[in-house]
C-alpha positions in Angstrom: 0.1 0.0 0.0 1.5 3.3 -1.0 2.0 6.1 1.5 -0.4 8.5 -0.3 -3.2 5.4 0.0 -2.4 4.9 3.7 -3.0 8.5 4.5 -6.0 8.6 2.8 -7.4 5.5 5.0 -6.1 7.5 7.9 -8.0 10.2 7.2 -11.6 8.4 6.9 -10.3 6.6 10.2 -9.6 10.2 11.8 -13.3 11.2 10.2 -14.9 8.0 11.9 -13.3 9.1 15.2 -14.5 13.0 14.8 -18.1 11.7 14.3 -17.8 9.5 17.5 -16.5 12.3 19.6 -19.3 14.6 18.0 -22.0 12.2 19.2 -20.6 12.3 22.5 -20.9 15.8 22.6 -24.2 16.1 21.1 -25.7 13.5 23.6 -24.2 15.6 26.5 -25.4 18.8 25.4 -29.0 17.1 24.8 -29.2 15.5 28.2 -27.6 18.4 30.1 -30.0 21.3 28.5 -32.8 22.5 30.9 -34.2 25.1 28.6 -35.6 24.8 24.9 -33.9 25.9 22.1 -30.6 25.9 23.7 -28.0 27.2 21.8 -25.5 24.5 23.1 -27.8 21.8 21.7 -28.0 23.7 18.1 -24.3 24.0 18.1 -23.8 20.4 18.8 -26.1 19.5 16.4 -24.5 21.4 13.8 -21.0 19.9 14.7 -22.4 16.3 14.2 -23.7 17.1 11.0 -20.6 18.7 9.9 -18.5 15.7 11.1 -21.2 13.4 9.5 -20.8 14.9 6.3 -16.8 14.6 6.2 -17.1 10.9 7.3 -19.6 10.1 4.5 -17.7 11.8 1.8 -14.1 10.5 2.5 -15.8 6.9 3.1 -17.5 7.3 -0.6 -14.0 8.6 -2.1 -11.6 5.8 -0.3 -14.2 2.7 -0.3 -17.2 3.8 -2.8 -19.2 3.4 0.5 -21.8 5.2 2.3 -23.3 5.4 5.6 -26.9 5.4 6.2 -27.2 8.7 7.9 -28.9 11.7 5.8 -28.1 15.0 6.7 -30.3 17.7 4.6 -28.0 18.9 1.8 -24.9 17.0 2.5 -24.2 16.7 -1.1 -23.5 13.0 -1.1 -23.5 10.5 -3.8 -27.1 10.6 -5.2 -28.6 12.9 -2.7 -30.5 15.0 -5.5 -33.6 12.9 -7.1 -35.5 15.9 -8.4 -35.8 16.6 -12.1 -32.7 17.6 -14.1 -34.7 20.8 -15.5 -36.8 21.8 -12.6 -40.0 24.1 -13.9 -39.3 26.2 -10.8 -37.1 26.3 -7.6 -38.0 27.2 -3.9 -35.5 29.3 -2.0 -35.7 29.0 1.5 -33.9 31.0 4.0 -33.1 31.4 7.9 -31.2 33.8 9.8 -30.6 33.6 13.5 -30.4 37.0 15.6 -29.5 37.8 19.3 -30.9 40.9 20.3 -27.4 41.9 21.8 -28.9 45.5 22.6 -32.8 46.2 23.5 -32.5 49.4 24.2 -30.8 50.1 20.4 -33.9 48.4 18.8 -36.2 50.0 20.5 -35.0 53.4 19.6 -34.9 52.5 15.6 -38.0 51.3 15.7 -39.2 54.7 17.5 -37.8 56.5 14.6 -40.1 54.7 12.4 -43.3 54.7 14.9 -43.0 57.5 17.6 -46.6 55.8 19.1 -43.7 53.2 20.8 -42.2 55.9 22.4 -45.4 57.1 23.8 -46.5 53.3 24.9 -43.1 52.6 26.1 -43.2 54.6 29.5 -40.4 55.4 32.3 -37.8 52.5 31.3 -39.6 51.3 28.5 -36.5 51.2 26.0 -35.7 47.6 27.1 -39.6 46.7 27.1 -41.7 46.1 23.6 -39.1 44.0 21.9 -41.6 42.0 20.1 -43.2 45.5 18.7 -40.2 46.9 18.2 -39.1 43.9 16.0 -42.6 44.0 14.2 -41.8 47.5 13.2 -37.9 47.2 12.0 -38.8 44.1 10.1 -42.0 45.8 8.4 -40.1 49.0 7.5 -36.4 47.5 6.2 -35.7 44.4 3.8 -34.3 41.5 5.4 -31.3 41.5 3.3 -30.8 45.3 4.6 -31.4 44.4 8.3 -28.7 41.8 8.0 -26.1 43.9 6.4 -27.1 46.7 9.0 -27.9 44.2 12.1 -25.4 46.5 14.7 -27.3 49.3 14.1 -30.6 47.5 15.0 -28.8 46.0 18.0 -28.8 42.8 16.5 -25.8 39.9 16.5 -25.9 37.7 13.6 -25.9 34.0 14.5 -26.3 31.3 11.9 -27.6 31.6 8.6 -28.7 29.0 5.8 -30.1 29.1 2.1 -31.5 26.2 0.9 -32.3 26.0 -3.0 -35.1 23.1 -3.5 -36.5 21.8 -7.3 -40.4 22.6 -6.7 -43.6 22.7 -9.0 -44.8 26.0 -10.3 -47.3 27.5 -7.9 -50.6 29.8 -8.3 -50.2 33.1 -6.7 -51.0 32.7 -2.9 -51.1 29.3 -3.1 -49.0 28.0 -0.4 -48.8 31.2 2.1 -51.1 29.5 4.5 -48.4 27.0 5.5 -45.4 28.4 3.9 -42.8 26.4 5.9 -43.6 22.9 5.5 -40.1 20.8 5.9 -38.2 20.6 2.4 -37.4 17.0 0.7 -33.9 16.7 1.0 -33.9 15.0 -2.4 -35.4 17.8 -4.1 -32.4 19.8 -2.4 -30.3 21.2 -5.3 -27.5 23.2 -3.3 -27.4 24.9 0.2 -24.9 27.8 1.7 -24.4 28.0 5.3 -22.8 30.5 7.3 -22.1 29.3 10.8 -19.5 29.9 13.7 -19.2 25.9 13.4 -17.5 26.3 10.1 -15.6 29.2 11.1 -17.8 31.3 9.2 -17.2 29.7 6.0 -20.0 29.2 3.1 -20.3 25.5 2.1 -19.8 25.5 -1.6 -22.9 23.9 -3.7 -21.4 20.3 -2.7 -22.4 21.1 0.9 -18.5 21.1 1.8 -16.3 23.9 3.8 -14.6 26.2 1.0 
């Protein structure tokens, strides 16, 4: 066996060990949390997903085998089962923010809607965050808010964009239930931004660039 082949097989073994370690960390985060939507659980999930994708890709490259794990948008062999020429696409975007400065968010909203200041009363700048969010997102496009997050007292978290094959729809047809889970086999590509990936976007194959 050549040194190059041995090195590649070692990489597969290392990737397998990384998956095992990520499973342990995920289980620890899940079993120790006491709150819903714990960011530690989410981070552990993302770490496990990234480790599983890496292992699956190396396993396929070296041994021409795949794992039974399915991570949406992992870009693994034969993961896309949609039409080669889709008639339409659906772009699903999620951006998470931490409200780092409620007072700044409230101040921005009050510039747009003076009634918020009148309703806030003493010490109201730290209150009425939900109302402030509604005003800000009602006035600005999501892309502008993303670009000016600091100005609105928001701290950017993870973000993802999924592009999936879809059937053409009539205007308003799906608006009553717009957030059904997408079929992973119709996912053409995805782009993630997360501290888990050192803030690097994923390329179309689902691997860090």
